[in-house]
N, C-alpha and C positions, 0 to 999 in steps of 0.2 A: 533580767527583766526591768524593764522601763515601766514604772506606776501610769503613765499619762500616755501610755501605749494602746491603744484600743485591742489591737492583735496580742497583744500581752494580755490584756485584759481577758481576751477570749479563749489565749492556754490556760489561762488561771483557772477560767470558770466562773468569773465576775462577770461576764455578758455572755449571754447565751448565743451558740452560733447553730445551725444545721449544718454538723460536722461529720464532713462523709468518707474521712480515713485518719487513722492515728498512728502512731509508733512512736518509741522514745526520744526520736529527733525531729520530727515533723508532723504537722496540723493541717488537714484539708476542709474548704468547708466552701459553703455555698457562698459566691458574691451576695450581696445584701442589697446591692442595685444591680441586679445584672444586666449585660447586655445582651443577653440569650439566654433561652431556658439549659442551665447544667452550666452556667457560668462558676466554675469553680478557684479557688485562691488556694494555693499552696505555700506553705510557709516554715520557716525552720521554727523549733519553738523558743530556742535562742535569741533576744533581741539582735538584730545588726540593721542598721538602717538601707546601706546601699550595697550590691553586688560585691564589691572590693572588699568590704567588711565580713565578710561571711569566711569562716574558716574552710580547709578545702575537704575536709571531710564532711561538714555541715552542708556543702554546697553538692557535693557527691551524693549524699542523702536526698538533699531536695530535688535534684534531677532524677533519681532512680524513681521517687515517688510521681512527679512529671510524667515520666516514661510509664508508670503503671497505670497511673491514671486516665492519661488524654484516651486512651482505646476504651475505656469503660465508659468516662462520660459519652464519648461519641457513640457510642452502641446505646446507652440508655436514654437517651433524649433523638435517635437516631439520627444525624449529623453527617453532612457530606464531607465534612472536614473540620478545622479547626485553627483558630491560633493559639498558638502558646507563647507567650510572650513575659518580658519585666520591662516597668517604666522604674527606671535607677536615675532618683532624683527629681526633685520638684522641677526642673526645666523639660524633664521627657513624662511629667505627668502624673508622676506618686505623688497618690494622695496621702498615702499613711506613712509615714516614715520609718517602716518596718520590710524589709525585702520581701516580695511575694509574689511568684509566678502566676500569671494569669491561664487559663485553660477556656477557651472562648467557643461552644463549637460555632458552627458555620453552617450555613445553607445554602444551598444553591442561587435561590430566591430573597436573600435576606437585604440584597441591597446594599453591603457590609464591603468595604476596601480592602486589600490587602495589606500587611504590615507597612511595605514601602511606602504609603500613603500617609500614613502617621507625620514625617519628615517635613511637609511642604514641599518647597522647589527644589527641584534635584541641582545643587551646585554645578557649573562650569568649572570645572578644574583642569589643568593643563595636564600633560605625562610627566612633567619633571611636577608639580606639585604633586602628582599621585605618587611617583617614586619617593620624593622625599616624606611624605606621609609614613608609607611603608615602611621607607628602612628608618623611620623614629617609633614608631611600632615595634618591628621587630626588636631593633638594641632594646629596647624599654622592655620586650619578653624574655630577652637574653638570646637574640636570636644572632647569629654574626652572617 
């Protein structure tokens, strides 16, 4: 646990939260500044700043909780859908340096935009640039 991390303090019970789910590895609670009714955060109990820092088993447990909770959250607030997302790093809008997944209920008339809108303008990439990027990612992932 990181002493100065607000999410670690919630896990430790030092800061109150509206906890909606808890198991040995994961904690889920309502966002204190929700973007929609039912906006839920799902975190690993162990402190990890970014997705790449999360050990595979913890990541599996976090995804399992997101998978389990998303339809429940949608049903409880009668949402038409939801965005499930991570802000990974400060440049992506991550405000708390403890990895957390968002379940943001969405409604047909909420005026919100899709996840595709978060990155601003789309880059104009040529086919060879896309091929180079794909090859580099595949190489980094161990694919040949």
